[in-house]
C-alpha positions as CSV (number, residue, x, y, z in Angstrom):
1,M,30.4,19.9,66.9
2,S,28.3,18.0,69.5
3,R,27.7,14.3,69.0
4,I,24.0,14.9,68.3
5,Y,24.6,17.6,65.7
6,R,27.3,15.4,64.1
7,C,24.7,12.6,63.7
8,M,22.2,15.0,62.3
9,Y,24.7,16.3,59.8
10,L,25.7,12.8,58.7
11,M,22.0,11.7,58.4
12,A,21.3,14.8,56.2
13,G,24.2,13.8,53.9
14,I,22.8,10.3,53.6
15,L,19.4,11.5,52.8
16,F,20.2,14.3,50.4
17,A,23.5,13.5,48.7
18,P,22.4,10.2,47.2
19,A,19.1,11.8,46.1
20,A,21.1,14.4,44.1
21,V,23.3,11.7,42.6
22,S,20.2,9.6,41.8
23,S,18.6,12.6,40.1
24,A,21.7,13.2,38.0
25,L,21.8,9.6,36.9
26,A,18.0,9.3,36.3
27,V,18.3,10.2,32.6
28,P,21.0,8.1,30.8
29,N,23.0,9.5,28.0
30,Q,21.4,7.8,25.0
31,L,24.2,8.6,22.6
32,Q,26.7,7.2,25.0
33,R,24.6,4.0,25.3
34,V,24.6,3.6,21.6
35,M,28.3,4.1,21.3
36,S,29.0,1.8,24.2
37,A,26.8,-1.0,22.8
38,N,28.3,-0.4,19.3
39,E,24.8,-0.7,18.0
40,L,22.0,1.7,16.9
41,R,18.6,0.0,17.1
42,V,16.3,1.5,14.4
43,C,12.6,0.8,14.4
44,I,11.2,0.6,10.8
45,W,7.9,-0.2,9.1
46,P,9.0,-2.7,6.5
47,D,5.9,-2.1,4.2
48,Y,6.7,1.6,3.7
49,Y,7.6,2.0,0.0
50,G,10.4,4.5,-0.7
51,I,11.0,4.8,3.1
52,T,11.8,1.5,4.8
53,Y,10.5,-1.2,2.4
54,R,11.5,-4.9,2.6
55,N,11.2,-6.6,-0.8
56,P,9.0,-9.7,-0.3
57,R,11.1,-11.7,-2.7
58,T,14.7,-10.7,-1.9
59,R,14.1,-9.6,1.7
60,Q,16.3,-6.6,1.1
61,L,15.5,-3.3,2.7
62,S,15.4,-0.1,0.6
63,G,14.2,3.5,1.0
64,I,15.4,6.9,2.0
65,D,15.4,6.1,5.7
66,I,17.4,2.9,5.1
67,D,20.0,5.0,3.2
68,I,20.1,7.6,6.0
69,A,20.4,4.9,8.7
70,I,23.4,3.3,6.9
71,E,25.1,6.7,6.8
72,V,24.3,7.4,10.4
73,G,25.9,4.1,11.4
74,K,29.0,4.9,9.4
75,E,29.2,8.4,11.0
76,L,28.8,7.0,14.5
77,G,31.0,4.0,13.8
78,V,28.4,1.6,15.0
79,R,26.4,-1.2,13.4
80,V,22.7,-0.7,12.6
81,R,20.1,-3.2,13.7
82,Y,16.6,-2.9,12.3
83,V,13.6,-3.7,14.4
84,D,10.3,-4.3,12.6
85,S,7.6,-2.0,13.9
86,S,4.6,-0.1,12.7
87,F,2.8,3.2,13.3
88,A,0.4,1.4,15.6
89,L,3.3,0.1,17.7
90,L,5.5,3.3,17.4
91,I,5.0,4.8,20.8
92,D,5.0,1.5,22.7
93,N,8.2,0.3,21.0
94,L,10.1,3.6,21.8
95,L,8.9,3.9,25.3
96,G,9.5,0.2,25.9
97,N,13.1,0.6,24.8
98,Q,12.7,-1.8,21.8
99,C,14.7,0.6,19.7
100,D,16.7,3.8,20.1
101,V,15.0,5.7,17.3
102,A,12.1,5.2,14.9
103,M,13.3,6.0,11.3
104,H,10.3,5.4,9.1
105,A,9.2,8.9,8.2
106,V,7.2,9.4,11.3
107,G,4.5,12.1,10.9
108,I,4.7,14.8,13.6
109,T,1.3,15.0,15.2
110,P,0.0,16.4,18.5
111,L,-0.8,13.0,19.8
112,R,2.7,11.7,19.1
113,K,4.4,14.9,20.4
114,A,2.7,14.3,23.7
115,S,4.7,11.1,24.1
116,L,7.8,11.4,21.9
117,I,10.5,13.8,20.8
118,F,11.4,14.4,17.2
119,T,14.4,15.4,15.1
120,Q,14.2,18.2,12.6
121,P,11.7,17.3,9.8
122,Y,13.1,16.3,6.4
123,L,10.0,15.3,4.4
124,R,6.5,17.0,4.1
125,S,3.6,15.2,2.6
126,D,0.0,15.9,1.9
127,I,-2.8,13.2,1.9
128,Y,-3.8,11.4,-1.2
129,A,-6.8,9.2,-2.1
130,V,-6.4,5.8,-3.9
131,S,-9.3,4.4,-5.7
132,T,-9.6,2.0,-8.7
133,M,-9.1,2.8,-12.4
134,N,-12.4,1.1,-13.3
135,G,-14.3,2.6,-10.4
136,T,-16.7,5.5,-11.0
137,T,-17.7,6.5,-7.5
138,I,-14.5,8.5,-6.7
139,M,-13.0,10.3,-9.7
140,K,-11.9,13.5,-8.0
141,W,-11.3,14.9,-4.5
142,D,-14.8,16.2,-4.1
143,D,-16.2,12.7,-4.5
144,I,-14.7,11.5,-1.3
145,D,-17.1,12.8,1.4
146,K,-20.4,11.7,-0.1
147,P,-23.2,9.6,1.4
148,G,-22.7,5.9,0.9
149,R,-18.9,6.2,0.4
150,V,-16.6,4.0,2.5
151,I,-13.1,5.5,3.0
152,A,-10.4,3.3,4.4
153,V,-7.4,4.4,6.5
154,Q,-4.7,2.3,8.2
155,A,-4.9,2.2,12.0
156,G,-2.3,4.4,13.7
157,T,-1.4,6.5,10.7
158,V,-1.7,10.3,10.3
159,M,-4.7,9.8,8.1
160,E,-6.9,8.1,10.8
161,P,-7.5,11.2,13.0
162,V,-7.5,13.6,10.0
163,M,-10.2,11.7,8.2
164,Q,-12.2,11.2,11.4
165,N,-12.5,14.9,11.6
166,F,-12.9,15.5,7.8
167,L,-15.6,13.0,6.9
168,K,-19.1,14.2,7.6
169,Q,-21.2,12.0,5.2
170,A,-18.9,9.1,4.2
171,T,-18.2,6.1,6.4
172,L,-14.6,5.7,7.8
173,L,-13.2,2.2,7.8
174,V,-10.1,1.8,10.1
175,V,-8.1,-1.1,8.7
176,K,-6.0,-3.3,11.0
177,P,-3.8,-6.3,10.1
178,P,-4.3,-8.8,8.7
179,M,-6.6,-6.7,6.6
180,S,-5.1,-4.2,4.2
181,R,-6.3,-0.9,2.7
182,E,-5.5,-2.2,-0.8
183,T,-7.6,-5.3,-0.4
184,E,-10.5,-3.4,0.9
185,V,-10.5,-1.1,-2.1
186,E,-9.7,-3.7,-4.7
187,S,-12.5,-6.0,-3.4
188,G,-15.0,-3.1,-3.5
189,R,-15.6,-3.1,0.3
190,A,-14.2,0.4,0.3
191,D,-14.3,3.1,-2.3
192,A,-10.9,4.5,-1.6
193,F,-8.2,4.6,0.9
194,M,-6.2,7.6,2.2
195,T,-2.4,7.6,2.2
196,D,0.6,9.9,1.8
197,Y,3.0,10.7,-1.1
198,P,5.4,7.7,-0.7
199,Y,2.7,5.1,-0.4
200,S,0.7,6.7,-3.3
201,K,3.9,6.4,-5.4
202,R,4.0,2.7,-4.5
203,M,0.5,2.3,-5.8
204,R,1.4,4.0,-9.1
205,D,4.7,2.0,-9.5
206,M,3.5,-1.5,-8.4
207,T,-0.1,-1.8,-9.5
208,S,-2.2,-1.4,-12.7
209,W,-5.5,-0.9,-11.0
210,A,-4.9,2.1,-8.7
211,R,-6.1,5.6,-9.4
212,V,-4.3,8.2,-7.3
213,I,-6.2,11.3,-6.6
214,A,-4.4,14.4,-5.3
215,P,-6.2,17.3,-3.5
216,E,-6.7,20.3,-5.8
217,Q,-5.2,22.5,-3.1
218,P,-3.2,21.6,0.1
219,F,-5.4,19.5,2.3
220,H,-3.3,18.4,5.4
221,L,0.4,18.8,5.1
222,T,2.4,16.8,7.7
223,D,6.1,17.0,8.5
224,Y,8.0,13.8,8.9
225,A,11.0,13.2,11.1
226,F,12.7,10.6,13.3
227,A,11.1,9.9,16.7
228,L,12.7,9.0,20.0
229,A,11.6,8.4,23.6
230,P,11.6,11.6,25.7
231,G,14.3,12.4,28.2
232,D,18.0,12.7,27.3
233,Q,18.3,14.5,23.9
234,S,22.0,13.6,23.2
235,L,21.1,11.1,20.4
236,M,18.5,13.4,18.9
237,D,20.9,16.3,18.8
238,R,23.6,14.1,17.1
239,L,21.0,12.9,14.5
240,D,20.1,16.5,13.8
241,E,23.8,17.3,13.3
242,L,24.3,14.4,10.9
243,M,21.1,15.4,8.9
244,D,22.5,18.9,8.5
245,K,25.8,17.4,7.3
246,M,24.0,15.2,4.8
247,K,22.1,18.2,3.5
248,I,25.3,20.2,3.0
249,D,27.2,17.5,1.2
250,H,24.0,16.6,-0.8
251,R,23.7,13.0,0.4
252,L,20.1,13.7,1.5
253,Q,19.2,15.1,-1.9
254,K,20.8,12.1,-3.5
255,F,18.8,9.7,-1.4
256,A,15.5,11.6,-2.1
257,Q,16.2,11.4,-5.8
258,K,17.1,7.7,-5.7
259,N,13.8,6.9,-4.0
260,G,11.6,9.3,-6.0
261,L,10.9,11.6,-3.1
262,E,12.3,14.9,-4.3
263,P,8.8,16.6,-4.4
264,I,8.4,16.2,-0.6
265,L,12.0,16.8,0.6
266,I,12.6,19.6,3.1
267,L,16.0,21.2,3.1
268,G,15.2,23.9,5.6
269,P,15.7,27.7,5.6
270,N,19.1,27.5,4.0
271,L,17.8,25.8,0.8
272,R,19.5,28.2,-1.6
273,L,22.8,27.8,0.1
274,L,22.5,24.1,0.2
275,N,21.7,23.9,-3.5
276,K,24.7,25.9,-4.6
């Protein structure tokens, strides 16, 4: 081989071999990162009753996703570190590597699917309205979209785009912290707020003023799952395996019952087998 061709050959190796190696290393193995760090960083929304709720008095966390996260940590042999988040911060926190996975019953929506990847769904909820027991403007589902009504939703939740499309006559109020949907309704500034099954259960369990109104027929069912940043799917695949395991040995069913979420639990196509 001539000196010129040898130089060209070596230059090609320098140009192309590292590029191939760089491409192979571009997407890190997320599961291996968690195992090496001995830590699973879990984003939660600490105001989500029955899901990832932090008791304001005891500061203790409870809910189905807390129960699942504890089991995942045990199965992987790593500690679990919770990172406070919200639906408004969901995508930024995952893409910004603030956590490895968001485990706060994340609704699978087209907007979120464009930015994130999801495990298999394990809960499915419709949308519910919450008004006041002494109010007379909204007594049933058909009272929601009427002229003069003000309907509140929390920014960043599934309910925001759904109600934007649904409401034709009522006014939509998008609530952002430090405001709250409950305060807007209880004060009379809004006639009702829209939420899901877990949060409507919170209103039933923890207030005396809330009237929960369910749709007469399915309105907008949403599947809930765990969300991760796109790219390597090793951690997502492992989470799916562990969820299947928890279905088979009935841990998932036990957690749903413990948190009052049996009506919205999804067990998948092998439901009959899992319940035997």
